[in-house]
N, C-alpha and C positions, 0 to 999 in steps of 0.2 A: 504494500499499500504506499509506504514511504517513497518508493522508486516512482510509482505512478504519480504521486503528488509532485515530485521534483520534475518529471517530464512535463506535466501540465503547466506548472508555473513557468518552466522555461519557454514552452510554446507561446505563452502570453507575452514574454519578453522579446521574442523574436520579431523584427519588423515585418510588415505585410508584404514588403518588397521581396521577399525570399520564397518564391513559389517552388524552387527546386531543392530547397533545404527543409526537411522536417525530421522529426524524431521517429525512430523505428523501434518496433518491439521484436521483430523476427530477425535473427541472425543466422547466417550459414558459415561453415568453416571457412577460413581464409588465412591471412597473414596475422601473426602476432608480433606486436611491437612492444619492446621494453621501453618505459619511460624512466629517464633519469633527471635528478636535480643538478644544480650548478657544482656540486660537490661529487658528482658522478655516482651518487647513490640511487639505487633503484627505488622508485616511489610508485610505480604502477605499470599498467600495460593497456594497450589498445588492441581490439581485435577488429580486424578489417575484413570484409567480404564483399563480393560482387553478386548482385542478383537482379534480374530484370532491368538491366541498364542502370543500375544505381550502385553506388558504393556505400556500404553500411559500416558504421564505426561504433563500437561499444568501448568506452573509455572508462577505466577505474584508476584512480590515483589518490594518494594520501600525502600528508606533510606539505600541503599547498597553503599559501595565505588565503583566508577566507574572503569571499566576494566574487564579483565577476571578473573573468579573465578571457581575453582574446585566445583562440586557438586557431592555428593555421597549418596547411601543408606547405612546407618549404622546399625549394628547388634542389638542394643538394642532400645526399644521404650521408651526412656527417653530423655529429653531435659532440663536438669537442668542448668540455666544460672549461671555464665556468660560465661563458657568455653565449656559447652556442652560434657564434657568428659564422662558424664553418658551415652551418645549414643554408647559408645563402639567403636570398630574398624569397618572396613567396612564389610557390608554384604558379606559373603564369605562361602556359605554353601558347596562348593565343594573344599575347601582348596587350592585355586590358590594363585598366587602372584599378586601384584598389577600392573596395567597399560596395556592398549591396546597394546603397543609396547613390552611388556615383553614376551620372547620366552616360558616361562613356563605358559602362559595363564593370564587371569585377573579376578578379582573379580566379582561376579555377581552384586555387588554394584557400580561398576565403571560406570560413565556416562561421556559424553563429557562436556568440559568446557562451561560455559555460559558467555555471554558478558553483562555487566551492562552498561547502557547508562551514559552520562555526568550528567543527572538529578538524578541519583542513582536509576532508575528503570530498570526492566527486565521484558520481557513478551516473553516466549519461549515455543515451543512444542517440546517434545522428545519422542522416544519410544525405548524399548529394548525388546530383546527376552530372555535375561538372568535372569530376575526377573519375578515374577508372583503375581497376587492377588488371585490365586486359593488356597484356604486353603487345607492343607495336602500335597501339593507339597514341595520338599526339598527347592526349590527356592522362596517360598511364602513370601512376605513381611508381610503377615498377620499370622506370626507364633505366638505362645503363647508368651505374653509379648510385641509383636509388634517390629517394627523397627523405623527407623528415617530417614529423609532426612536432610543432613547437607551441608551448603554452607561454603566454606573456604575462607580465606583472599587472596590466591593467586591462580593462575591457576595450574592445574595438568600437570605434565610433561610426563604423560602416560607411565612411566617406572619405577621410584623410588619406591620400596617397603618400607613401607607398605601403603603410602598415596599420592605418586606422588609429594612429596616436596611441598605440597599445603598450608602449614602454618596453622595458628590457625583457629579454627571454629568460624564463625562470626554469623550464623543463623542456626536455627534447627526447624524441625517439626516432631511430632510423628505421625507414621502411625499405626493405630489400626482399 
């Protein structure tokens, strides 16, 4: 019941301009990604799967600051602590600008903000039609060298290019 309430409250927080991003309940097996903090300590994992043209992600993590945080797919399959700058910029194979509310479109790596509980943990399900696990597709996260999932210190404002004014990178996981 707690998970259902979290998903419902997050859906209300997601802007209406996000028709291709919603929360999912049904997951299929896929890629498991270990999430680490700036000290290189494992703090969670993300399960990624592909179904019916959509990429599903179930994220569970702990030891994060409470509140809203941006989460994005990044272009490089590297997560070198402490700042994770090795992950590069947002995954953006179609050369768009950042933010769901940007009139010039948004990155394939843009995702809705996540809400971390007062205990520092998050458990959330998301899906997107803008990224894929199908190798050989231009929007595949499984490109040569891989990609990354990055959690930021602040929430994404969904408009400011290049990263939504979301602050430092506080957690990262390599997708390969």
